[in-house]
C-alpha positions, 0 to 999 in steps of 0.5 A: 251231106255236104261231103255228098255235095262238095263230090258232086262238084269236083264230078262234075268240074272233072267232066265240064274241064274233059268235054270243054277241050272236045268242044272247042276243037268243034268250034263250040261252047258248052252252054249247060252242063247238067251231071243228075244222080239217081236211080239212072245217072245222066250226063248232058252237055248242051252245046251251041257254035256261032250259027248253031250246032248240027246233028252231026255235030253234036254225036262227033262230039258225044262220041269224042267225050264218051270216050274220054269218061270211060278213059277217065271215069269221072262218073261212078257206075251207069250213065247216059250221056247226052249232047244236045243244043239248046233249042229257041228257049235256051236260057241267058246267063252270060255277059256273051249270051246277052250280046249274041241276042243285042236287038232282040226282046228277052224277060229278066227276072231278078230275086224280086222284079223282072223286066222284059225289053229289047237287049239294047246294050251289054257290057261286062257288068250289066244289060242295059234293055229298051223296056215299055217305061226306058231304059233299064240297066241291069247288073249281071249278077243279079240276073237269077232268070233270063230268055229270050222271048218268042215272037208268036 
């Protein structure tokens, strides 16, 4: 089983290395990559760019990545390729994600607690939330899950 896991990781990294330059040419970044195996395999690229990403751009990225995947063949067998935008409840994972959401209310889940507050400050290592109980500094490495809280 460990070999299978290592092989899956190599496969995922190969897909990432093929997709990221295509996304960069379209001014986009890879938010999430999912390679799901099973009866029907799925390769899902979640892409975004400043101001959002439109359907036409997702379609162009899909065509280009599909050609590369066909040529390089990093996925054995048949698979479905999806290129999509992250949507409103996109997970926040990186320093950049938190910076883009400065001034917005978020929920940050840690191993044993969670905090809700406004993103006040972001550094390479931590995010500061303004909560109802005062400011809370959270090391980014400790974030298990985080997302934007919508105002409705």
